[in-house]
N, C-alpha and C positions, 0 to 999 in steps of 0.2 A: 115219384117220391113225394112225401108230404112236406110242405113248407109251412111250419107253424110259427117260426120265430126267425126274425131278420134283425141284424144289428149293423149300424154304420159307425165307423171310427175315423176321427180326424187325428192323425199323429201330430205331436208337437216336437219341434226341433229341440227345445228345452221343455220337457213335459212338466206340467203343472206340479208345483209343490207350495206348501204354505210358506209365506215370507212376508215380512214387513214391507218389502219393496213392492208387493202387489197393490199397496195403497196409493203409490205415487209413480211407479215406473211401469210403462207399457212395453210389452214384447220381451219380458224377461221370463217370468214363470206364469204370466197371465196375459192373455190377449183376446181380442174379439173372435169368437168361433166362426167357422165357415158357414155363411148363409147359403152357399151353393149346395153343400153336402146336406144341410138341413132341409133344403128344398126337395132333394132326392129322397130323403127319409119320409118326408110328408107325402110324396107321390107313392112310395112303396107301401105306406100304411094303408092305402086304399086297397091293396092287394093282400096284405098280410096284417092282421090286427095287431099282433105282438111285434111291433117294429119300434126300435128305439135307437138313440144315438149317444155316443160318447165323444167328447173333444178334449184332448190333452191340453188345450188352451186354458181350460177352466176347471178341470177335475182329473182325478186318477180314474183309470178304467176299472170297473168292477168285473174282474175276470170270471167270478162264479156266475155272473149273468150272461157273459158273452160266449164262453166256450161251448155251451150246449145249443147255440143257435144253429139253424140249418144253412143260412147264407150270411156271410159277413162281408160287407163292402168297406173298403179303405180308400180314402181319397187323399192324394198327395200332390203337393207343390214341389218345386225343385229343392228348396231348402229343407223340406221335411221328408224327402224321399228315403234317406238312409233309415230314419226312425220308422217310416212306414214299412220298409222291407223287414226290419227287425220284428215288428209286431206281426207282420204276415207270416214270417218264418216261425215265430212262437206259436201262432194259432195252428199252422200246419202240423206242428209236432204234437199238439195237445188237444186237438179238436177234429171232429169228423166233418165240420162245416165246409162248404164250398167257399173258398177265399177269392174274392174279386177285388182287384185294384183298378182305380180309375183316377181321374183328375188330369190337370194340365200336364204335369211332367210325365205321367204314365202314358198319356196319349201320344206325346211327342217322342217318347223314348221307350216304347213298348217292348223292344227287344231286350232291354235291361229288366223292366218290371216283370215280364212274363216268367222270369226265373224264380219268382218269389210267391207265386200264387197259382190258382187253377186257371183263372181267366183274367184278361185285362179288357176293360170296356173303353173304347176309343171315342173321343169327342165328348159332347154333352150327353148326360145320362137320363134326361127326362123321359124318354121313351124306351131306351135300351134296358134300363133297370126293370121296367115292367115286363118287357119281352124276356129278360133273363129269368125273372122269378117264374113266369108262366111256363117257360120251357122246362125249368127244373121240376115244377109241379106236375107237368104232364109227361115227364120222361122223354122229352123231345131233344134232338141235337141242338147244341148252341151254334147255329150256323147263320144267324141273321147278320146283317151288316154291322161292322163296328166292333168286332171282337178279335182278340189275339190270344193264342195259347200255344203251349208246346205239345208237339206230337212226335214221339220217337226222337227227342232232342232237337227237332226243327221247329222254328217259330212259324206258325200258321196265322194268317190274317184273313178275315172274311170281307175285306174291302172297306172303303171309306163310308162313313155314315152321313146321311143328310141331316143337317142341324134341325132341331125341332122348331116349328113355327109358333105353336101355342106355348107361351112361356108365362101364362097368367097364374101360376101357382103361388099362393101366399104361404110361406113356410110356417109350420106349426112350431113355434119356439118352445112349447112345453114338451116336445119329443126329445129334447137334449137334456141329458142328466145334469142336474145342479145349475142349469143356466138361470132359472128364476132367482135363485139365491145369489149367484154371482153378479147378476145384472145391476146390483146396487153399487158395484165398483165404478168409480168415475172414469177409470181408464178403459172401460168397456163401453163403447158407444152403440146406440141403436143404428142399425144399417138396413138399407133397402137397395136392392139391385133391380133397376127398372128397365134396362135394355141390354142387349148383347151385340157384339161385333163392332168393328171400326173400319171405315173405308180407307184409312191410311195404311202404310206398309213400311214402317220404320224397321230396319234390319235386325234390331236387337229385341223387338217386341214378340214375346211368345204368345200373348193374348190374342193377337190377330190370327195367328196360326191355329189357335184352339177354337175361337169363336167365329172366325171368318171375317170377310170384309163386307158382307151384307148385314146391315144394321136391322135387328129385329126388336120390336118394342112391345111392352106390356100395355094393356088398355089403360087409359087415364084413370078410370074409376078403380081399377085393380091396384094401380100404384098408390092412389090416395088411401085405399083401405089398408094396404100393407104399411103405409106410413102411420096410420092411426094405431094399428095393432102393435107395431114396433114400439112406438112411444108409450103406449099403455103398459106393455110388457116390462119395459125398463123402469118406468116411473112409478107404477102402482106398487105399493108396499115398500118403496124405497125413498130416501131423501137425497136425490142426486144434486150435486152442485153444478156440474156441467151438463145442461140440458141442450145437447146438440145432436142432430141426426145426420149421419153420413150417407149420402147417396153414392154408392160405390161404382157406378158405371164407368167403364173405361173411356167412353166418349158420349156422354149424355147429350151433347149438342149436335151429334152427327145428323140426326133427323130433326131439322130445325122446327118444322111445323109441329111435330109431336112434342118437342121440348117446350115450345111456347104454350101449347095446350096444357101440359102438365103444370107449368108455373102459374098460368092463369087460374087453373082449377084449385091450386093450393091457396092462391090469394082469395078466391071466392068461397073457400071452405071455412069450416070452423077450427081448422088446424092453426094453432098459435105456437110456433116453435122456432128454433134456430137450426140452420142447416149448413153443412159444408159439402163440397163436391169437387171432384177432379175435373180438370179442364185442359184442353189444348189452348195455345196462345190465341187462336183465331177468335175465340169468344170475346176477347178484349177489344175487338173492333166492331162489335155488334151492340150499339147503344140501346136498342129496344130490348135485347135479351138481358143486358146488364140492369136496366131499370126494373124488369120483371123479377130478376133474381133478388134484387134488393127488397122489392115490395113483398116477395114471398117469404123473406126471412133468412136469406143466405148472407151470412156475414163474411164469408171467406171462400176463396177458390184455391184449390191445391193445383198449381200449374205445373205440368210436365215440362219444365224449362230445359232439363237435361244438360245442355252444354252452353258455353258462353263464346264459342268460336265458330265462325261460319264454316271453317274447314271441317270441323267435326260433324256439324249438321249435314253437310254434303256427303261426307264419307259414309254415314250410316242411314242415308236416305230419309232424313228428317227434314221435311219441307218447311224450314224456317230459317231466319237469320237473327243475329244479335239485335239488330235494329227493330225487327218485328217484336221480339220479346220485350224490349224496353218500352216500345209504344203501347203494347198490350198491358203491361204492368201498370204503367202510369194512368191509362184510361180506366182500368178496373178500380184503381185507388180513388180516382176522381168521382166514381160512382158510389164511394163510401164503403167499399169492401176491401178486406185484407187479401194479400196474395201470399200463399205459402209455396215455397220453391222445392220442387223435386229435381235433384241433380244427379248426374252420372259423371264419375271421373274414371280415367284409364283409357280414354280414346287414344288412338295411335299418335295424335299430335301433342298429347299432354306431356308436360315436362315439370321439373321441380319449379314450384311457384304456383301451381294450379290451385292448391288449397287456399293460399292467401288471396288470389284473384277472386275465387268464389266467395270467400268471406267478405272481402271488400265490396263486392257487388251486392250481397245481401244486406249489409249494413247501410251502404250509401243509398240504396233504393227502397229501404224500409220493408224488406220482405219479412213477414211476421214469424216464419219458422221454416225449418228445412228438414228434408230427408236426403242424405248423401249416400249413394250406393256406388261401390266400385263396379265397373262393367262386369257383367257375368253372362254366361253363354249357355242357354237352354238348348239341348239337342233338338233339331228341327227348325231352328231359326237360321236365316242367312248368315248372321254374324258368327254362329257356332261353326258353320262350314268353313268360313274364311280364317278363323282364329283357333280352331281346336288343337292345332299343333303348338299353340302358345299357352295352353292350359297347364297350370301347375300340377293338377291331378283332377280326379273326378269325385272328390269328396264333396258331394252337393251340400252337405250341412254347413259348409263355409260360405255359401251364397246368401249371407245375411248382411251384406255391406262390405265384407272383407275383400281384399285383393285376391283374385283366384287365377290370374294369368300373368304372363310376362309381357308387360307393355313394351312398345318399341323404344320410347325415348326417356323412360324413367324406370327404375328398378321396382319390383314388387314391394320391397321394404320401404323405399322412399315414398312410393305412392300411398301406402298405408299411413305413413307419418303425415302426409299432406291432408288426408281425411281427418286425422286426429287434430291437426292444427286448425283446419277450417272450423271444426266443431268447437274447439276451445275459444277461438276468436269470436264466433257468433254468440256462444253462450258463456261469456266471460262473467266474472263477479261484478265488474263495472257495469255491464249491460243488465245483469240481474237487478242491481240496485236501482238503475234507471227505470226498469219496468215496474218495480215496487213503488217508486216515488211518482211516476208520471203516467203509467198506464192505469186503466180503470176496468173494473168488472171482469168479463171473461178474458179479455186480452191479457190482463195482469195475471190471472190464474193460469192461463195456458202457457205463458212464458216461464212462470215458476215451475210448473209441471215438467215442461220440456227441458228446463235447465237440469233437473235431477235425472230425467230420462237420458239426456245427452252425456251426463257423467257416467251413467251405466254403459252407454254405447261406447264411449271412449275406453272405459276399463276393459271391455271385451276386445276392442280393436288392439289395445296394447298387449293383451295376452298373446296375440298372434304374431307380434313383432319378432321374437326369437326364431320362430319357424320360418317367417318370411326372409329374415336375414340369412338363415342357413341356405334356403333354396336359391336365394339371389347369389350367394357366394359359389354355390355348386353348379349353377347353370352355365356360367362362362360367357354369357351374352353381353355383359356390361364391362368386360375387362379392357376393352380397347380404349 
């Protein structure tokens, strides 16, 4: 079979549409597109010249261009899985293309995904995308490792795939439709993913199940070149206010020697930019690393704090304590960097009052911003196996911060209200005024932007309250 045209699609939970909110609210109708899927499109273009990508994060899909493709790859996360299946079903009815679904959710829940496509690619696709294209080109069976498909109604898998070792591909951002135009939006940040894998094993983390516990890194030179290209792509032809690049690694500091080499290379390079990065609390005890981060231009660390109770850390196999978190936050701040807090609510020990406790912690310890997620359960994770009987349903589109399960000591309805309360306390009008009067530069701008973003977040959370109140009343678990 000839393969002359390949298309990649990133579905959006809320597909892009024009809105004034796109100027100041992230994750409503506009958000940063997937660098991972764009990397796969870049690799595929080496095999098929006519390769292109669409992301519903930043544009509508041009169906007149997509439906006559020979192969269409769709990448899904848990929150975007329903939309991904909708797109795959539509393509299946209106195109002769082979439809392939991949991504984190599809890899961990392939028995579901396989009902909506011809094939599911399991794990990372750097090598399997090429194998798939060549197999179709040469009319060979799709029997290499890391594939799932239906045969006579039965789900067949070809076994687990070994993760790729060479991950030095720099994504060609010009392959994504409308990306260059939309890169001028200040809510879309340049991103670079420099390593994969995490040696830890938190029960709720789907990423370690997808990427593995062995850390794989890109070469230092390759990372720096990707940073340069990402900055140029977003800043050239645009007048961006927030010039910050996000290194999106799940655990950039896991390979310490490599991380130090990357930071020193940035310091010694011609790159003059500001950076943010995700981090576990342990980096807060590494003074040399913190010094290098500050010198390299890192103003902020987004710390996966998750919980504020030792009981919750222990229950979900998160190897930290409240005291560890506090010491880490204080030391990072002593080195002149901000700490952003990533929190999870809905642990088995959480009760009414968890929202206020979270907000009090953030305000007292000068956490610069927050992302609050209710616990959710990706199939394939240990926490899914222990809590799947407590799921409200399997509408994965609700996994964007909403309560999606029946907690042990607080109702779904009350837990949703706790998230709303925490957001309202942290992003109050009083604190907004304080930020305008007392913060400077990027710190002031970020708080103002997040104030409006959190208003949008709370509005969406409130829309779910009637449904959660109904399921709470119907479940009968909280009547005693």
